[in-house]
N, C-alpha and C positions, 0 to 999 in steps of 0.2 A: 520550470523543469530543467531547461537548458542551463540556467544559473546554478542549480543544485548539482547537476552532473559536472559542470565545469569546476566547481569547488571541490567535489569529491575526487576528480582526476588530479586536481592540484595537490590534495592531501596524499594521494598515491605517489605522485612524482616526488614529493618531499620524502616519503617513506623509503622509496627506492634509493634516493641519494644518501639518506641516513644509513641504510643497510650497507651500501658500498663503503662509505667513510668509516662506519663502525668496524667493519671487517678489517680494513686497512690499519686502523688504530688499535685493533684488538680490544675493543670495548663492547660491553653488553649492548645489544641492539635496542633494548627497551629504554635504557638510560639515554641513549642517543635521541630517541624519539621524544622523550620528555624535554630534553634540553633544546631540541629543535622547536618544539611547541612553544617553549618559553621565549626563544629567540624570535619566533614569528610574532608573538604577542607584543614583545618589547619594541619590535620594529614597526608596530602598528599596521601590519599586513592583515587585512580582514579576510579570514578564510570562509566566512559566511555560515559556519557551523559551530555551535557551542555545545558544551557538555551538559546534558540534561538527564534526568531520571529515565525518561522514555527512551532516549537514544541508547543508554546503557542496558536497560532492562529488555527493551523490545527488539533491539538491533544487535547489540554487542554480545551480551551474555549467552543467549541460546546457542549460537554456533561455537563459541569457545568452550562452553561446558560440554556440548555434545561431542566435539572433536576430541577433547581430553578423555571422556568416558569411552569413546569408540576405540581408543588405542590401548585401553586397559585390558589385560588378559585375565579371564576368570580364574585360571590356575594360580597365577601369581597373587591375585587379589584374595582368593580364599585362603592361601597359605599365610597371609599377613593380616587376615580379617580382624583378629583380636586387638592387636596394637592400634590398627587404623581406627577401629570403632571407638576404642577408649580415648585415643587422642582427639578424635572428632567430637565426641559427646562430652566427656568429662573435661577435656581440654578447653572447650569453649566456655563451659560453666566456670571453671577455675579462673580463666583469663578475664571473663566478664566481671566476676566477683572482685578480683584484685583491682581491676581498673576502676570499678565503681567506688570502692573504698578509697582509692587513691585520689580520684577526682573530687569526691564528696568530703573526705576527711582531711586531705592535705591541701587541696586547692580551694576548698570551700564552695564547690558547686552545689546548687540545690539538688534535691533527690531526682526530680524528673529529667533534667538535662544530663546529669551524671549517669543515670541508668540507661538512657537512650544511647549516649556516646559509648558506654561500656559494652553494650550489646552489639552495636553496629561495627565496632572496631575489634571485636573479640576474635573473629574468624580470620584465618589467613586466606587471602583472596586467590582463587584459582587462576584468574586472568593474569595476575602479576607473577605468581609462582611458576606456573607452567611455561609462560613466555620466557622467563629467566632461565629455567632449566633446559628448555629447548635450545635457547641461544648458546648456552655453555656446553651443550651436548652431553649432559650428565645422564648416565644410565645405571642400571642395577637396582639393588634393593632401596638405596636411599632415595632415588627418584620416585620409586613406587610409593614409599612411605609418605614423602612430602606431597606429591601430587594427589594421592588418594585422600590423604587427610584434608587437604585444601578443598577438594571437591565436596566431601561429605560435611565438613564443618561449616562450609559455605551455606548449605541448605539449613543446617541447624541454627546458625546465627540469623538467617533471614526469617525463620519462623519465630525465634525468640524476639526479634525486633518487632514483628507484627503484634505479638502478645504485649510487649512493653508499651508500644504506641497505643494499642487499644485500651490498655489500663490507664494510661496518662490522659488520653483524650476522652475517656468515658464512653468508648465505642461499645457496640453491642457484642455480647459473647454468646448469645443464644442460650443462656442459662448454663453454659458449660464451665467447669472449673478450668483454671489455666493448664493443668496437666492434660485435661481432656482435649482442649483446643490444640495443644502441642501435638498430641497423638493424632488428632483428626487431620490437621494440616499436613503433617509429615507423611502419615500412612496414605492419605488421599493422593498426595503428589506422587509417591512411589507407585501406587496402584495405577494411576493414570499413565505414568511413564511406561510401566510394564505392558499395559494393554495396548497402548499406541505402538510400542515397539513390536509386539507380537503381530498386530494387524499389519504393520509395515512389512514384516517378514513374509506374511501370507501373500501380500500384493507382489512383493519382489519375486517370490517363488513362481509366479505365473509368467515370468519373462526372463530371457537370457540377455536382454539388451542392457549393457553396462551403464549406458547413459540414463536409461529409465530407472534403473536400480539406484543410481546415485541421486537422481531427482527425488526418489522416494525418501531417501535419508534427509534431504534438505527439508522436505515437508514435515518429516517427523521432528526435526530439531526445533522448528518454530511452532508446529502444531501442538505438540505435547506441552510445551511451555505455556502457550496462550490458553489452551483448554484447561489446564490445571489452575492457572491464575483466575480465569473466569468462573471456575467452580469454587474459588476461594481456598485452593490448596496451594502447595508449594510448587511453583513453576520450576524452580531450580532443581529440586529433587526429582521432578518429573523428567526433566531433560537429561539428568545424569542417569536415571533408571533406563530411559529409552535408549540412550547411547550404549549402556552396558549390554542391553538385550541385543541390539543390532550388532555390536562388536563381537558377541558370542558366535556369530556366523550363521545361526539357524538351528533347526531341530528336525528330527525325523517324525514323519506322520504317514502311517500306512506304508512304510518302507520307502517313502519318497523324501528327499531332502527339501525342506521348506526354508527359504532364506536367500541371501545374496549368493550369487555364483562366485566362483573363485576370481574370475576376471572383474566382476562387478565390485567385489570387496576391495580388490587392489586399486581399482579406479576411484572408488569412493574415498579411500584413505588418502590418495594423492589430491583429490578435489578438496577434501577437508583440510589438508595441510595448507593449501592455497587460501581457502576461505579464512582459516585461522590467522594467516599472515595479514590479510586485509583487515580483519577485525582488530587484531592487536595494533596494527599501524594506526588505525583511526583512534582507538581509545587512548593510547599513550600520547599521541600528538595532542589530543583534546585535553588530556590531563595537564600537559605542560602549558598549553594555552590558558586554561582555567586557573591553574596554580599561580601563574604570573599576574593574574588580575585580582588575586585575593589580597586584602589589606591585613597582613599579619600583624601590623603595628596595633591594630584595634584590640588584639588579644594580648599583645606584649610578648617579646621574645623569651623572657625568662619563664613565664607560664607555659609558653609553647614548648620550650626545652623540657620543662618538668613533665608536661603531658607525654612527650615522646619517651622520656625515661620511664614513666609509669606504664606505658604500653609495652615497652621492652621487658620490664620486670614481670608484668603479667604473663608474657609469653614464656619467660624463663620459669615462672612458677607453675606453668602447666606442663612444659616439656620435660624438665629434669625429674620432678617427683614421679610423673607417670612412667617415664623410662626406667626409673629405679624399681618400679613394681615388676618389671619383666626380667630383672637380673636373675640369672640362674635358670631361666626357662629357655625354650627353643626360640622364643621371640626376643631374645636379648638384643637391646639396642646399644651398640658400642658408644664410647665416649665421643669419638669423632662424629658419628652419625647424630648424636644428640646435639652437638654444637651446630651442625648443619640444619637440623630441624628447627633449632632456636633462631638462627640468623636468617633462615629462608622463610621465616614467618612474615612475609610481606603483606601489607594491606594495599588495596588498589581499587578497582572499578566497583566492586560490590559495595564497599563502604561508602563510596561517593554516591552511588545510586540510591542507597538507603537514606543518606543524610539529605540529599536533594529532594527526597519525597516528603520530608517533614513539613507539616502545616506551618504556614507563616505566622500563625497565632501562637505557636509554641514558645514558651519563655526561653530566652537565651539561644534561639535558633541560630542566629548569626554567629555566635560564639562557638557553637557545636560544629557549624560548617567550617569555620576557620581552623579549628583544632583538627578536624578530620582531614582537610586538605594538607595541613602541616605534617601530620603523621604519614599520610600517603606519599607525599613528596619526599620525605626523609627515607621512607622504606625503599621506594623505587630507585632513588638516586644514590644514597649512601650505602644501603645494604646491597643494592644491585651492583655498585662499583666494587665493593669489597668482597663480594661472594667468591669471585675467581681467586682472590688472594687467600681466602680461608680454605678453599678446596685444595689449592696447591700446598698450603702449609700442612694440611691434614693428610695429604697424599691419598685422597680417595680416588677410586677409579672414575674415568671420564675424560673426555677431551675438552679443550678450552678453545677460545676464539681462534679460529684458524686464519692463516694468512690469506 
């Protein structure tokens, strides 16, 4: 226990130093964390913690998803619900399809690994996207579109991955058709999240102690996720749903307000901002450490570059045509916003968690893992470093790395 605590404190110290240096150099904090992780691995400093599916899914994702959903406002979300849902659902389907045909048709990957890779890499990862946008201080509609899309398509991609893996491995489907499984996993996760969120508001409504109210939100973030996963529903969608319910502030019951108090809500938001900082620090440091230990030579740098190009093309194939559908409507997405949506389509912790969960008996598993780490590293480092330049060029509202 003491060893684990010591290693965790070590990671936190590194994160603090990286935050200070990144601010001074006016660099994205997330990129600095990945670079620091690579430097730690190359210097052969053993941090005692490695990136695994369980760490990402059970420790990292729930608080980050919950904190992001907690900060979304129903009024803003409902106003942009149509483009967000279309980008989240149709966008994932288009991106996965283009990636599959690219990997299978151009690079010659067999059907199974091409399909699995296409699905797990299709969604923009909320961990990476939200961390980057917070780091850059981007506000307004574009942040709402990018972050909301990443939250919802994250859940869709996770569900599609489960279906694809079940089909490839011959897992049981309970006699349900794929579309029925998709609906069951998604609706079940959302239902669990809403019920857990409402139960939390009822509990929080019985106290005015802001610390107790904040503790309730912590229980909800992990409890909803674990409950949904144990029921074979989507834990990701459950966490997002519960965060949205808690973030709404509460409801009226018999003329009485049920939910977080004003002080409790303010304290919870500050607490979750700190918890998100801790979770982001750990995950991006571990991504850097793990990426530096991947043998990219085993895949080949030309195939890796081709894979990255295919993923970028698949993102463009989903963003620009879908955005064109809203031209002339009140949901019109401007050209500058489209470019940001495209380039902000980072892949990160979710894709790594999914690929690390693949059974070792799966054909080409090692190749899929290398390709995923290659794409994630490119997204976080290259897209992360160039995003401030793109935003300045487009002159979109928002502040950048402050001195």
